[in-house]
Backbone as JSON Lines, residues from 0, in Angstrom:
{"i":0,"aa":"M","n":[122.13,143.53,115.64],"ca":[120.27,143.72,115.26],"c":[120.21,142.85,113.81]}
{"i":1,"aa":"T","n":[119.52,142.21,114.09],"ca":[119.28,141.22,112.77],"c":[118.78,142.3,111.92]}
{"i":2,"aa":"E","n":[118.86,141.86,110.44],"ca":[118.31,142.55,109.33],"c":[117.32,141.44,108.63]}
{"i":3,"aa":"W","n":[116.29,141.95,108.35],"ca":[115.6,140.78,108.03],"c":[115.17,141.21,106.48]}
{"i":4,"aa":"H","n":[115.0,139.98,105.88],"ca":[114.64,139.96,104.27],"c":[112.95,139.62,104.33]}
{"i":5,"aa":"F","n":[112.15,140.75,104.05],"ca":[110.47,140.39,104.3],"c":[110.33,140.52,102.97]}
{"i":6,"aa":"Y","n":[109.27,139.43,102.75],"ca":[108.28,139.52,101.48],"c":[107.02,138.94,101.72]}
{"i":7,"aa":"E","n":[106.01,139.37,100.89],"ca":[104.62,138.93,100.85],"c":[104.54,137.85,99.81]}
{"i":8,"aa":"P","n":[104.38,136.52,99.95],"ca":[104.57,135.87,98.81],"c":[103.84,136.19,97.47]}
{"i":9,"aa":"A","n":[102.63,136.73,97.59],"ca":[101.81,137.14,96.6],"c":[102.33,138.21,95.57]}
{"i":10,"aa":"R","n":[103.43,139.01,96.5],"ca":[104.25,139.8,95.53],"c":[105.64,139.47,95.01]}
{"i":11,"aa":"G","n":[105.93,138.3,95.4],"ca":[107.38,137.9,94.93],"c":[107.99,137.58,96.01]}
{"i":12,"aa":"H","n":[109.33,136.83,96.04],"ca":[110.43,136.82,97.14],"c":[111.36,137.83,97.0]}
{"i":13,"aa":"G","n":[111.88,138.11,95.77],"ca":[112.58,138.97,95.17],"c":[114.15,138.38,95.26]}
{"i":14,"aa":"L","n":[114.23,136.78,95.62],"ca":[115.64,136.54,95.57],"c":[115.53,135.55,94.16]}
{"i":15,"aa":"A","n":[117.17,134.84,94.19],"ca":[117.38,134.49,93.24],"c":[116.52,133.07,93.01]}
{"i":16,"aa":"H","n":[116.27,132.24,94.12],"ca":[115.24,131.15,93.95],"c":[114.62,131.3,95.22]}
{"i":17,"aa":"D","n":[113.26,130.91,94.75],"ca":[112.3,130.56,95.86],"c":[112.65,130.13,97.09]}
{"i":18,"aa":"P","n":[112.77,130.68,98.42],"ca":[113.29,129.99,99.45],"c":[112.35,129.24,100.26]}
{"i":19,"aa":"L","n":[111.28,129.08,100.01],"ca":[110.28,128.31,100.68],"c":[110.76,127.21,100.81]}
{"i":20,"aa":"N","n":[110.71,126.05,99.98],"ca":[111.35,124.91,100.22],"c":[112.71,124.56,100.9]}
{"i":21,"aa":"A","n":[113.47,125.55,100.69],"ca":[114.76,125.52,101.6],"c":[114.64,125.74,103.12]}
{"i":22,"aa":"I","n":[113.47,126.55,103.32],"ca":[113.22,126.87,104.73],"c":[112.37,125.57,105.44]}
{"i":23,"aa":"V","n":[111.57,125.18,104.88],"ca":[110.57,124.05,105.15],"c":[111.41,122.73,104.93]}
{"i":24,"aa":"A","n":[112.46,122.38,105.5],"ca":[113.46,121.31,105.04],"c":[114.25,120.74,105.91]}
{"i":25,"aa":"P","n":[114.79,119.76,105.95],"ca":[114.53,118.78,105.22],"c":[113.2,118.02,105.0]}
{"i":26,"aa":"R","n":[112.33,117.63,103.77],"ca":[111.09,117.05,104.0],"c":[111.37,115.55,103.4]}
{"i":27,"aa":"P","n":[110.75,114.65,104.04],"ca":[110.61,113.3,103.92],"c":[110.18,113.08,102.35]}
{"i":28,"aa":"I","n":[110.43,112.1,101.95],"ca":[110.15,112.01,100.44],"c":[109.17,110.72,100.34]}
{"i":29,"aa":"G","n":[108.11,111.36,99.57],"ca":[106.75,110.59,99.47],"c":[107.31,109.49,97.76]}
{"i":30,"aa":"W","n":[107.78,108.33,98.14],"ca":[108.27,107.58,96.83],"c":[106.87,106.63,96.65]}
{"i":31,"aa":"I","n":[106.14,107.09,95.87],"ca":[104.7,106.44,95.52],"c":[104.62,105.62,94.53]}
{"i":32,"aa":"A","n":[104.22,104.33,94.51],"ca":[103.99,103.21,93.73],"c":[102.51,103.34,93.64]}
{"i":33,"aa":"T","n":[101.94,103.18,92.4],"ca":[100.3,103.02,92.05],"c":[100.08,102.18,90.69]}
{"i":34,"aa":"L","n":[99.11,101.8,90.54],"ca":[98.67,101.18,89.44],"c":[97.32,102.03,88.84]}
{"i":35,"aa":"S","n":[97.56,101.99,87.49],"ca":[96.36,102.73,86.98],"c":[95.09,101.63,86.61]}
{"i":36,"aa":"S","n":[93.96,102.17,86.18],"ca":[92.6,101.1,86.23],"c":[93.14,100.13,85.58]}
{"i":37,"aa":"N","n":[93.71,100.12,84.5],"ca":[93.89,99.13,83.45],"c":[95.47,98.29,84.08]}
{"i":38,"aa":"G","n":[95.72,98.69,84.87],"ca":[97.05,97.67,85.77],"c":[98.24,98.37,85.29]}
{"i":39,"aa":"R","n":[98.52,99.64,84.7],"ca":[99.91,100.14,84.67],"c":[100.66,100.76,85.34]}
{"i":40,"aa":"R","n":[101.91,100.37,85.73],"ca":[102.67,100.65,86.84],"c":[103.24,102.11,86.57]}
{"i":41,"aa":"N","n":[103.16,102.82,87.83],"ca":[103.8,104.18,87.85],"c":[104.53,104.04,89.51]}
{"i":42,"aa":"L","n":[105.7,104.85,89.3],"ca":[106.38,105.04,90.59],"c":[106.69,106.73,90.49]}
{"i":43,"aa":"A","n":[106.76,107.33,91.67],"ca":[107.21,108.91,91.24],"c":[107.22,109.54,92.94]}
{"i":44,"aa":"P","n":[108.47,110.21,92.87],"ca":[108.97,110.58,94.17],"c":[108.29,111.97,94.47]}
{"i":45,"aa":"Y","n":[107.69,112.53,95.86],"ca":[106.86,113.81,96.2],"c":[107.79,114.28,97.24]}
{"i":46,"aa":"S","n":[107.99,115.35,97.19],"ca":[108.57,116.25,98.36],"c":[107.53,116.75,98.77]}
{"i":47,"aa":"F","n":[106.6,117.1,98.83],"ca":[105.52,117.23,99.91],"c":[104.75,115.9,100.45]}
{"i":48,"aa":"F","n":[105.23,115.38,101.33],"ca":[104.79,114.27,101.95],"c":[105.29,113.97,103.69]}
{"i":49,"aa":"N","n":[104.31,113.37,104.23],"ca":[104.53,113.01,105.76],"c":[103.49,112.17,106.34]}
{"i":50,"aa":"L","n":[103.77,111.99,107.67],"ca":[102.79,111.16,108.48],"c":[101.77,112.15,109.41]}
{"i":51,"aa":"F","n":[100.78,111.91,109.36],"ca":[99.96,112.67,110.06],"c":[99.17,112.16,111.0]}
{"i":52,"aa":"S","n":[98.97,110.69,111.12],"ca":[98.45,110.2,112.45],"c":[98.9,108.92,112.76]}
{"i":53,"aa":"Y","n":[99.08,108.53,114.02],"ca":[99.34,107.18,114.59],"c":[98.46,106.16,114.42]}
{"i":54,"aa":"R","n":[97.22,106.3,114.75],"ca":[96.27,105.04,114.94],"c":[94.9,105.62,114.5]}
{"i":55,"aa":"P","n":[94.68,105.38,113.17],"ca":[95.19,104.39,112.42],"c":[96.52,105.5,112.0]}
{"i":56,"aa":"P","n":[97.66,104.63,111.08],"ca":[98.96,105.63,110.37],"c":[98.01,106.06,108.9]}
{"i":57,"aa":"I","n":[98.18,107.18,109.12],"ca":[97.62,107.84,108.0],"c":[99.04,108.71,107.42]}
{"i":58,"aa":"I","n":[99.34,108.4,106.12],"ca":[100.14,109.33,105.53],"c":[99.64,110.17,104.11]}
{"i":59,"aa":"G","n":[100.6,111.32,103.65],"ca":[99.79,111.69,102.67],"c":[100.89,112.17,101.98]}
{"i":60,"aa":"F","n":[100.5,112.63,100.63],"ca":[101.4,113.42,99.62],"c":[100.6,114.06,98.69]}
{"i":61,"aa":"C","n":[101.34,115.22,98.37],"ca":[100.7,116.28,97.71],"c":[101.18,116.5,95.79]}
{"i":62,"aa":"S","n":[100.3,116.33,95.25],"ca":[100.54,116.44,93.79],"c":[100.03,117.57,93.3]}
{"i":63,"aa":"S","n":[101.08,118.6,92.92],"ca":[101.02,119.84,92.22],"c":[100.73,119.34,90.69]}
{"i":64,"aa":"G","n":[99.57,119.59,90.32],"ca":[99.0,119.32,89.09],"c":[98.49,118.16,89.23]}
{"i":65,"aa":"V","n":[97.75,117.62,87.94],"ca":[97.43,116.27,88.22],"c":[98.29,115.67,87.08]}
{"i":66,"aa":"K","n":[98.8,114.56,88.28],"ca":[99.57,113.73,87.69],"c":[99.45,112.18,88.06]}
{"i":67,"aa":"D","n":[100.28,111.04,87.32],"ca":[99.53,109.83,87.17],"c":[99.24,109.29,88.91]}
{"i":68,"aa":"S","n":[99.96,109.46,89.71],"ca":[99.83,109.04,90.98],"c":[98.67,109.33,91.41]}
{"i":69,"aa":"L","n":[98.32,110.63,91.49],"ca":[97.24,111.14,91.75],"c":[95.95,110.8,90.98]}
{"i":70,"aa":"T","n":[95.94,110.47,89.71],"ca":[94.92,109.62,89.15],"c":[94.76,108.5,89.36]}
{"i":71,"aa":"N","n":[95.7,107.56,89.35],"ca":[95.53,106.17,89.79],"c":[94.8,106.21,91.27]}
{"i":72,"aa":"A","n":[95.84,106.9,92.12],"ca":[94.89,106.74,93.56],"c":[93.74,107.06,93.54]}
{"i":73,"aa":"R","n":[93.28,108.23,93.1],"ca":[91.61,108.25,92.97],"c":[90.82,107.29,92.12]}
{"i":74,"aa":"A","n":[91.53,106.53,91.15],"ca":[90.77,105.39,90.39],"c":[90.67,104.29,91.04]}
{"i":75,"aa":"T","n":[91.61,103.82,91.7],"ca":[91.57,102.53,92.4],"c":[91.81,102.74,94.02]}
{"i":76,"aa":"G","n":[92.15,103.61,94.54],"ca":[91.84,103.87,96.12],"c":[93.21,103.61,96.82]}
{"i":77,"aa":"E","n":[94.33,103.11,96.02],"ca":[95.47,102.4,96.92],"c":[96.86,103.09,96.24]}
{"i":78,"aa":"F","n":[97.61,102.86,97.45],"ca":[99.23,103.52,96.42],"c":[99.98,102.53,97.77]}
{"i":79,"aa":"V","n":[101.15,102.42,97.58],"ca":[102.28,102.38,98.38],"c":[103.43,103.36,98.59]}
{"i":80,"aa":"W","n":[103.76,103.45,99.65],"ca":[104.82,104.38,99.8],"c":[106.3,103.6,100.27]}
{"i":81,"aa":"N","n":[107.31,103.92,99.46],"ca":[108.16,103.29,99.74],"c":[109.66,104.16,100.2]}
{"i":82,"aa":"L","n":[110.52,103.7,101.31],"ca":[111.31,104.63,102.01],"c":[112.59,104.9,100.89]}
{"i":83,"aa":"A","n":[112.97,105.88,100.71],"ca":[113.69,106.38,99.83],"c":[115.11,106.43,100.82]}
{"i":84,"aa":"T","n":[116.23,105.94,100.16],"ca":[117.47,105.85,100.8],"c":[118.62,106.6,100.08]}
{"i":85,"aa":"R","n":[119.67,106.42,100.73],"ca":[121.13,106.86,100.01],"c":[121.29,105.95,99.11]}
{"i":86,"aa":"D","n":[121.26,104.57,98.91],"ca":[121.63,103.53,98.26],"c":[120.73,103.64,96.84]}
{"i":87,"aa":"L","n":[119.65,104.07,97.35],"ca":[118.52,104.07,96.33],"c":[118.35,105.51,95.69]}
{"i":88,"aa":"A","n":[119.05,106.74,95.78],"ca":[119.01,107.87,95.67],"c":[118.86,107.96,94.1]}
{"i":89,"aa":"E","n":[119.86,107.61,93.47],"ca":[119.85,107.51,91.96],"c":[118.62,106.79,91.48]}
{"i":90,"aa":"Q","n":[118.14,105.81,91.84],"ca":[116.8,105.27,91.2],"c":[115.76,105.96,91.66]}
{"i":91,"aa":"M","n":[115.84,106.73,92.74],"ca":[114.56,107.68,93.29],"c":[114.61,109.08,92.07]}
{"i":92,"aa":"N","n":[115.59,109.27,91.93],"ca":[115.66,110.76,90.97],"c":[115.4,110.05,89.79]}
{"i":93,"aa":"A","n":[115.62,108.75,89.21],"ca":[115.07,108.37,87.98],"c":[113.77,108.07,87.57]}
{"i":94,"aa":"S","n":[113.17,107.76,88.65],"ca":[111.61,107.81,88.58],"c":[111.18,109.12,88.78]}
{"i":95,"aa":"A","n":[111.63,109.99,88.46],"ca":[110.94,111.52,88.54],"c":[110.63,111.58,87.2]}
{"i":96,"aa":"A","n":[111.17,111.13,86.36],"ca":[111.22,111.72,84.93],"c":[109.53,111.47,84.4]}
{"i":97,"aa":"A","n":[109.19,112.68,83.64],"ca":[108.28,112.87,83.18],"c":[107.97,112.01,81.79]}
{"i":98,"aa":"T","n":[107.36,110.85,81.8],"ca":[107.55,109.98,81.01],"c":[106.17,109.19,81.12]}
{"i":99,"aa":"D","n":[105.98,108.39,80.06],"ca":[104.75,107.35,80.1],"c":[105.65,105.8,80.3]}
{"i":100,"aa":"A","n":[107.06,105.82,80.48],"ca":[107.4,104.12,80.6],"c":[107.11,104.02,81.99]}
{"i":101,"aa":"D","n":[107.41,102.7,81.93],"ca":[107.17,102.06,83.25],"c":[108.44,102.48,84.14]}
{"i":102,"aa":"E","n":[108.2,103.46,85.07],"ca":[109.26,103.67,86.08],"c":[109.92,102.82,86.75]}
{"i":103,"aa":"F","n":[109.42,101.74,87.19],"ca":[110.17,100.85,87.92],"c":[111.42,100.03,86.68]}
{"i":104,"aa":"V","n":[111.07,99.8,85.39],"ca":[111.89,99.43,84.54],"c":[112.78,100.74,84.11]}
{"i":105,"aa":"L","n":[112.52,101.89,84.35],"ca":[113.29,103.0,83.78],"c":[114.36,103.28,84.76]}
{"i":106,"aa":"A","n":[113.87,102.76,86.03],"ca":[114.98,103.14,87.49],"c":[115.92,101.8,87.52]}
{"i":107,"aa":"G","n":[115.6,100.58,86.82],"ca":[116.27,99.51,86.77],"c":[115.82,98.79,88.38]}
{"i":108,"aa":"L","n":[114.61,99.03,88.82],"ca":[114.35,98.68,90.12],"c":[113.41,97.3,90.12]}
{"i":109,"aa":"E","n":[113.78,96.33,90.91],"ca":[112.9,95.18,91.18],"c":[111.69,95.18,92.01]}
{"i":110,"aa":"T","n":[110.71,94.66,92.13],"ca":[109.53,94.68,92.93],"c":[109.1,93.53,93.71]}
{"i":111,"aa":"L","n":[108.44,93.72,94.71],"ca":[108.11,92.63,95.45],"c":[106.24,92.85,95.46]}
{"i":112,"aa":"P","n":[105.66,91.85,95.52],"ca":[103.97,91.83,95.9],"c":[103.69,92.57,96.98]}
{"i":113,"aa":"S","n":[102.86,93.03,96.8],"ca":[101.88,93.59,98.15],"c":[100.96,92.49,98.71]}
{"i":114,"aa":"V","n":[100.76,92.75,100.1],"ca":[100.04,91.75,100.48],"c":[98.32,92.13,100.64]}
{"i":115,"aa":"L","n":[98.01,93.44,100.9],"ca":[96.59,93.73,100.82],"c":[96.16,95.26,99.86]}
{"i":116,"aa":"V","n":[97.25,95.25,99.13],"ca":[96.62,96.36,97.73],"c":[97.48,95.84,96.75]}
{"i":117,"aa":"A","n":[97.34,96.27,95.52],"ca":[97.58,95.53,94.08],"c":[98.87,96.38,93.82]}
{"i":118,"aa":"P","n":[99.24,97.55,94.07],"ca":[100.61,98.4,93.47],"c":[101.63,97.43,94.12]}
{"i":119,"aa":"P","n":[102.8,97.26,93.35],"ca":[104.13,96.67,93.91],"c":[105.06,97.41,94.92]}
{"i":120,"aa":"R","n":[105.62,96.77,95.69],"ca":[106.67,97.45,96.44],"c":[108.14,97.51,95.9]}
{"i":121,"aa":"V","n":[108.96,98.59,96.12],"ca":[110.19,98.62,95.67],"c":[111.1,97.56,96.36]}
{"i":122,"aa":"A","n":[111.57,96.49,95.73],"ca":[112.04,95.4,96.65],"c":[113.4,96.03,97.77]}
{"i":123,"aa":"R","n":[113.99,96.77,96.95],"ca":[115.36,97.21,97.82],"c":[115.06,98.19,99.12]}
{"i":124,"aa":"S","n":[113.77,98.51,98.72],"ca":[113.59,99.46,100.09],"c":[113.69,98.86,101.39]}
{"i":125,"aa":"P","n":[113.85,99.56,102.34],"ca":[114.06,98.65,103.74],"c":[112.69,98.74,104.37]}
{"i":126,"aa":"V","n":[111.55,99.68,103.73],"ca":[110.18,99.82,104.78],"c":[109.14,100.09,103.65]}
{"i":127,"aa":"Q","n":[108.11,99.76,103.52],"ca":[107.36,99.98,102.58],"c":[105.97,100.03,103.45]}
{"i":128,"aa":"F","n":[105.04,101.03,103.11],"ca":[103.6,100.86,103.59],"c":[102.49,101.14,102.55]}
{"i":129,"aa":"E","n":[102.11,99.81,102.64],"ca":[100.65,99.68,101.67],"c":[99.43,100.26,102.2]}
{"i":130,"aa":"C","n":[99.04,101.24,101.44],"ca":[98.08,102.22,101.63],"c":[96.65,102.36,100.86]}
{"i":131,"aa":"K","n":[95.78,102.44,101.77],"ca":[94.29,102.67,101.24],"c":[93.98,104.01,101.36]}
{"i":132,"aa":"V","n":[93.71,104.61,99.9],"ca":[93.18,105.84,100.08],"c":[91.97,106.42,100.98]}
{"i":133,"aa":"T","n":[92.09,107.33,101.87],"ca":[91.21,107.53,102.87],"c":[90.41,109.12,102.4]}
{"i":134,"aa":"Q","n":[91.21,110.29,101.85],"ca":[90.64,111.38,101.72],"c":[91.56,111.83,100.42]}
{"i":135,"aa":"I","n":[91.01,112.67,99.41],"ca":[91.73,113.03,98.58],"c":[91.39,114.78,98.61]}
{"i":136,"aa":"V","n":[91.93,115.62,98.86],"ca":[91.51,117.03,99.2],"c":[92.33,117.96,98.47]}
{"i":137,"aa":"Q","n":[91.48,118.85,97.36],"ca":[92.16,119.79,96.75],"c":[92.41,121.07,97.68]}
{"i":138,"aa":"L","n":[93.3,121.8,97.7],"ca":[94.03,122.68,98.04],"c":[93.24,123.9,97.9]}
{"i":139,"aa":"Q","n":[93.03,124.94,98.6],"ca":[92.34,126.17,98.41],"c":[93.28,127.19,98.98]}
{"i":140,"aa":"D","n":[93.12,128.44,98.46],"ca":[93.97,129.52,98.88],"c":[92.71,130.11,100.32]}
{"i":141,"aa":"R","n":[93.44,131.32,100.64],"ca":[92.78,132.03,101.85],"c":[91.19,132.32,101.46]}
{"i":142,"aa":"G","n":[90.93,132.57,100.06],"ca":[89.76,133.21,99.85],"c":[88.97,132.22,99.25]}
{"i":143,"aa":"G","n":[89.23,131.05,99.3],"ca":[88.13,130.0,98.93],"c":[88.72,129.2,97.42]}
{"i":144,"aa":"A","n":[89.31,129.77,96.77],"ca":[89.77,129.36,95.37],"c":[90.58,128.23,95.53]}
{"i":145,"aa":"D","n":[90.03,127.24,93.94],"ca":[90.81,125.97,94.44],"c":[92.14,126.39,93.73]}
{"i":146,"aa":"L","n":[92.92,125.76,94.25],"ca":[94.39,125.25,93.57],"c":[94.65,124.23,92.94]}
{"i":147,"aa":"P","n":[95.71,124.05,92.05],"ca":[96.02,123.07,91.2],"c":[96.87,122.02,92.02]}
{"i":148,"aa":"S","n":[96.67,121.72,93.3],"ca":[97.23,120.93,93.9],"c":[96.35,120.0,95.05]}
{"i":149,"aa":"W","n":[96.39,118.54,94.9],"ca":[95.67,117.6,95.53],"c":[96.66,117.09,96.67]}
{"i":150,"aa":"L","n":[96.1,116.67,98.12],"ca":[96.48,116.45,99.3],"c":[96.05,114.83,99.11]}
{"i":151,"aa":"V","n":[96.88,113.81,98.68],"ca":[96.32,112.55,98.84],"c":[96.55,111.81,100.19]}
{"i":152,"aa":"L","n":[95.34,111.51,101.09],"ca":[95.69,110.68,102.25],"c":[95.54,109.23,102.28]}
{"i":153,"aa":"G","n":[96.01,108.63,103.22],"ca":[95.92,107.02,102.88],"c":[96.23,106.31,104.23]}
{"i":154,"aa":"E","n":[95.54,105.34,104.52],"ca":[95.9,104.79,105.81],"c":[96.85,103.46,105.45]}
{"i":155,"aa":"A","n":[97.74,103.21,106.18],"ca":[98.79,102.38,106.1],"c":[97.86,101.13,106.74]}
{"i":156,"aa":"V","n":[97.56,100.13,105.7],"ca":[96.94,98.79,106.21],"c":[97.84,97.67,106.52]}
{"i":157,"aa":"A","n":[99.39,98.0,105.87],"ca":[100.26,97.1,105.88],"c":[101.7,97.72,105.84]}
{"i":158,"aa":"I","n":[102.73,97.21,106.74],"ca":[103.75,97.71,106.83],"c":[104.7,96.46,106.68]}
{"i":159,"aa":"H","n":[105.77,96.92,105.9],"ca":[106.76,96.05,105.69],"c":[108.23,96.52,106.14]}
{"i":160,"aa":"I","n":[109.08,96.03,107.19],"ca":[110.04,96.57,107.77],"c":[111.22,95.61,107.33]}
{"i":161,"aa":"D","n":[112.4,95.93,106.9],"ca":[113.52,94.82,106.97],"c":[113.93,94.91,108.2]}
{"i":162,"aa":"A","n":[113.89,93.13,108.51],"ca":[114.31,93.21,110.22],"c":[115.57,93.73,110.78]}
{"i":163,"aa":"A","n":[116.36,93.95,109.41],"ca":[117.97,94.53,109.86],"c":[117.86,95.89,110.56]}
{"i":164,"aa":"M","n":[116.61,96.61,110.04],"ca":[116.64,98.03,110.64],"c":[116.0,97.74,112.25]}
{"i":165,"aa":"L","n":[115.86,96.86,112.75],"ca":[115.38,96.6,113.88],"c":[116.45,96.36,114.92]}
{"i":166,"aa":"E","n":[116.49,96.76,116.0],"ca":[117.3,96.72,117.32],"c":[116.56,96.47,118.55]}
{"i":167,"aa":"D","n":[116.46,95.34,119.26],"ca":[115.76,95.2,120.2],"c":[114.51,95.54,120.42]}
{"i":168,"aa":"G","n":[114.0,95.57,119.39],"ca":[112.49,95.81,118.56],"c":[112.29,97.33,118.71]}
{"i":169,"aa":"V","n":[113.41,98.06,118.52],"ca":[113.4,99.31,118.11],"c":[113.79,99.81,116.81]}
{"i":170,"aa":"Y","n":[113.2,100.42,116.14],"ca":[113.71,100.9,114.55],"c":[114.51,101.85,114.62]}
{"i":171,"aa":"Q","n":[115.84,101.54,113.95],"ca":[116.8,102.39,113.84],"c":[116.71,103.25,112.69]}
{"i":172,"aa":"T","n":[116.31,104.65,112.79],"ca":[116.08,105.66,111.74],"c":[117.0,105.55,111.17]}
{"i":173,"aa":"A","n":[118.15,106.09,111.59],"ca":[119.56,106.53,110.65],"c":[120.3,105.06,109.86]}
{"i":174,"aa":"R","n":[119.9,103.86,110.34],"ca":[120.66,102.96,109.83],"c":[120.18,102.47,108.3]}
{"i":175,"aa":"A","n":[118.98,102.87,108.17],"ca":[118.39,102.84,106.62],"c":[119.03,103.66,105.68]}
{"i":176,"aa":"R","n":[119.75,104.9,106.44],"ca":[120.43,106.03,105.44],"c":[119.09,106.61,104.76]}
{"i":177,"aa":"P","n":[118.12,107.29,105.46],"ca":[117.0,107.72,104.59],"c":[117.46,109.3,104.16]}
{"i":178,"aa":"I","n":[116.94,109.46,102.9],"ca":[117.41,110.71,102.17],"c":[115.91,111.86,102.16]}
{"i":179,"aa":"L","n":[116.16,112.95,102.24],"ca":[115.15,114.06,102.49],"c":[115.29,115.04,101.57]}
{"i":180,"aa":"R","n":[114.17,115.7,101.15],"ca":[114.47,116.51,99.95],"c":[114.82,117.98,100.75]}
{"i":181,"aa":"G","n":[115.72,118.8,100.17],"ca":[116.28,119.95,100.81],"c":[115.7,121.24,99.82]}
{"i":182,"aa":"G","n":[116.16,122.4,99.63],"ca":[115.72,123.45,98.7],"c":[116.43,123.48,97.5]}
{"i":183,"aa":"G","n":[116.1,124.59,96.91],"ca":[116.82,124.83,95.4],"c":[116.52,123.58,94.57]}
{"i":184,"aa":"P","n":[117.3,123.56,93.68],"ca":[116.77,122.64,92.12],"c":[117.73,121.32,92.69]}
{"i":185,"aa":"A","n":[118.32,121.3,93.82],"ca":[118.71,119.54,93.27],"c":[119.44,119.2,94.77]}
{"i":186,"aa":"D","n":[118.84,119.97,95.97],"ca":[119.64,119.66,97.26],"c":[119.04,118.56,97.95]}
{"i":187,"aa":"Y","n":[119.46,117.69,98.5],"ca":[118.87,116.36,99.43],"c":[120.04,116.26,100.5]}
{"i":188,"aa":"F","n":[119.57,116.06,101.6],"ca":[120.16,115.38,102.57],"c":[120.18,113.87,103.03]}
{"i":189,"aa":"E","n":[121.15,113.47,103.68],"ca":[121.0,111.96,104.41],"c":[121.02,111.92,105.71]}
{"i":190,"aa":"I","n":[119.94,111.34,106.41],"ca":[119.97,111.0,107.99],"c":[121.11,109.99,108.3]}
{"i":191,"aa":"G","n":[121.87,110.57,109.32],"ca":[123.21,109.62,109.94],"c":[122.89,109.69,111.2]}
{"i":192,"aa":"E","n":[123.75,108.51,111.69],"ca":[123.86,108.58,113.13],"c":[124.59,109.8,113.87]}
{"i":193,"aa":"A","n":[125.34,110.64,113.35],"ca":[126.07,111.73,113.83],"c":[125.24,112.67,114.1]}
{"i":194,"aa":"Q","n":[123.74,113.03,113.4],"ca":[123.09,113.92,113.4],"c":[122.04,113.8,114.6]}
{"i":195,"aa":"R","n":[122.01,112.57,115.12],"ca":[121.02,112.01,116.8],"c":[121.7,112.53,117.67]}
{"i":196,"aa":"F","n":[120.44,113.39,118.48],"ca":[120.43,113.8,119.78],"c":[119.2,113.28,120.41]}
{"i":197,"aa":"A","n":[119.4,112.87,121.73],"ca":[118.04,112.42,122.63],"c":[117.49,113.59,123.61]}
{"i":198,"aa":"M","n":[116.46,114.07,123.33],"ca":[115.6,114.72,124.3],"c":[114.31,114.1,124.49]}
{"i":199,"aa":"R","n":[114.11,114.12,125.77],"ca":[112.68,113.36,126.22],"c":[111.5,114.8,126.6]}
{"i":200,"aa":"R","n":[110.43,114.34,125.94],"ca":[109.32,115.55,126.21],"c":[109.23,115.41,127.7]}
{"i":201,"aa":"P","n":[108.94,116.89,128.15],"ca":[109.15,117.18,129.9],"c":[107.63,116.48,130.21]}
{"i":202,"aa":"A","n":[107.55,115.92,131.73],"ca":[106.39,115.53,131.97],"c":[105.14,116.02,132.21]}
């Protein structure tokens, strides 16, 4: 018979560490590049990130608190998402530092120019999405009270894919060795070919 650990989040979880982000895991990483209104570069990873629409492609990241990525996206209407991979894990982590420094320089990352937006791309990332902001939504609790969290949604207007990630016209997810955020203070996971299995939807 299953023994359940039950809790109501508003009353606390009663555990050594909040299990929520370990349960809803692993999560894609929103490695977001922006420019401030005066052209200052910023690069930061967000663990609340995902794809929300195919056509047009809409992706989004959520900022807990007012951070530079949110401020810049709101001011300029643009951002670039860069795929975080195992080879870039240390640089991605370095860009998470709370600093006024240029995170591209701090993490030792070279950039490439974007085509349709102003923020630069991470040169070594095998995939980048150039995005135009479509909505910025402040989250609310069930009572309608505003929370200090903002969901930034953007339409990918230009997509760059390293051709080495393609085989017979199909993007090979595991080939890039993407990393994903797990739970706790430090857990990440890597996607590899060994984790792949095939299952088609029922007709």
